[in-house]
C-alpha positions as semicolon CSV with decimal commas, in nm:
position;residue;x (nm);y (nm);z (nm)
1;M;7,718;11,038;9,503
2;S;7,407;11,104;9,714
3;E;7,537;10,855;9,973
4;K;7,850;11,068;10,012
5;I;7,635;11,374;10,075
6;T;7,416;11,184;10,320
7;N;7,718;11,056;10,510
8;A;7,876;11,402;10,522
9;F;7,548;11,547;10,650
10;H;7,512;11,287;10,925
11;S;7,877;11,326;11,023
12;A;7,832;11,701;11,057
13;V;7,502;11,668;11,246
14;G;7,651;11,407;11,476
15;G;7,950;11,628;11,545
16;A;7,723;11,924;11,617
17;K;7,510;11,716;11,855
18;Q;7,821;11,592;12,030
19;S;7,956;11,946;12,070
20;L;7,623;12,081;12,188
21;G;7,582;11,795;12,433
22;N;7,927;11,862;12,573
23;A;7,858;12,237;12,594
24;V;7,529;12,201;12,782
25;G;7,638;11,904;12,991
26;S;7,406;11,650;12,827
27;E;7,598;11,326;12,821
28;Q;7,314;11,153;12,636
29;L;7,312;11,410;12,353
30;A;7,692;11,402;12,331
31;T;7,692;11,022;12,315
32;E;7,415;11,013;12,053
33;G;7,602;11,269;11,844
34;A;7,928;11,078;11,869
35;A;7,753;10,757;11,766
36;E;7,585;10,924;11,467
37;K;7,914;11,079;11,354
38;A;8,105;10,751;11,396
39;A;7,844;10,556;11,200
40;A;7,846;10,808;10,915
41;D;8,227;10,818;10,906
42;T;8,242;10,438;10,900
43;R;7,992;10,417;10,612
44;S;8,194;10,677;10,424
45;T;8,518;10,484;10,475
46;V;8,358;10,160;10,355
47;Q;8,211;10,330;10,047
48;N;8,545;10,489;9,963
49;A;8,719;10,151;9,992
50;Q;8,458;9,992;9,765
51;G;8,502;10,272;9,512
52;Q;8,879;10,230;9,521
53;A;8,843;9,855;9,465
54;Q;8,603;9,906;9,174
55;G;8,836;10,166;9,023
56;L;9,131;9,933;9,053
57;A;8,931;9,653;8,890
58;D;8,846;9,888;8,601
59;N;9,215;9,978;8,568
60;V;9,325;9,616;8,553
61;T;9,047;9,509;8,317
62;G;9,105;9,813;8,096
63;R;9,479;9,747;8,072
64;A;9,416;9,385;7,977
65;K;9,155;9,479;7,718
66;S;9,383;9,747;7,576
67;A;9,676;9,507;7,553
68;V;9,470;9,236;7,383
69;G;9,325;9,492;7,143
70;A;9,674;9,620;7,057
71;A;9,812;9,269;7,014
72;T;9,529;9,159;6,786
73;G;9,502;9,485;6,594
74;N;9,151;9,545;6,726
75;R;9,154;9,923;6,765
76;T;8,800;9,931;6,905
77;M;8,892;9,694;7,186
78;E;9,211;9,886;7,251
79;A;9,018;10,214;7,274
80;E;8,756;10,056;7,503
81;G;9,039;9,939;7,727
82;H;9,186;10,287;7,748
83;L;8,841;10,427;7,825
84;Q;8,787;10,172;8,101
85;Q;9,128;10,256;8,250
86;T;9,036;10,624;8,251
87;A;8,704;10,548;8,417
88;G;8,888;10,349;8,682
89;D;9,125;10,639;8,744
90;G;8,829;10,871;8,785
91;R;8,652;10,637;9,026
92;R;8,967;10,600;9,236
93;A;9,022;10,977;9,244
94;L;8,662;11,033;9,350
95;N;8,697;10,789;9,637
96;Q;9,017;10,909;9,799
């Protein structure tokens, strides 16, 4: 979660630098700000994609575990599968 905050901070700072650079006519400051914002936005996109992939993996694994638990009468395994599915849903929602 701290990476999300860091990326949001750098995106905002980069955007502010870019705007300030444009306002005062400093091409260097505007370019540096745009680069900082773009880098932070790219890191955020990559992290969200990784979180989505991990959430999807938890969903698939949880469904399989739940199905095997139900088929074998193993209620503990079935419950663990449901829990893992729910965790995957949460991870995917967090990374939208």
